[in-house]
C-alpha angles and dihedrals in degrees: 000000000000125000117244124207124219113246092255092049090048090052090048091050090050091051091049090051091047091052093052095259095299114131093199090057090055090055092045095044113156097194096098094164092061110116089225095051097101090050098044094107092056095257133108106234091199094058096068098036095100093048095055095042094047116139125213117271112284128185113259093230122034096174095085097078099029121098117248114256092220095056139278 
C-alpha cells in the first residue's frame, strides 16, 4: 500500500523540493507570483479568513427600533 499526501502536504513537499530542501528558504520564498505561494507553509490561507475577520454579534434586523424616515 502506498502512502498518499494531502494536497497541502504535497504542496509543502513541492516547495521544499523547489527551495533545495531548505525549510527557511520556503518561508523566505521570493517567487510571489507562484500559484502555490500562499500554500507554501502547508496551510490554506482561505480557511481561516472568516475567523480572523469575524465581527461582533449584530442583530439580523435593525429596523425594528429605528424610526421610519417617512414619518411616524
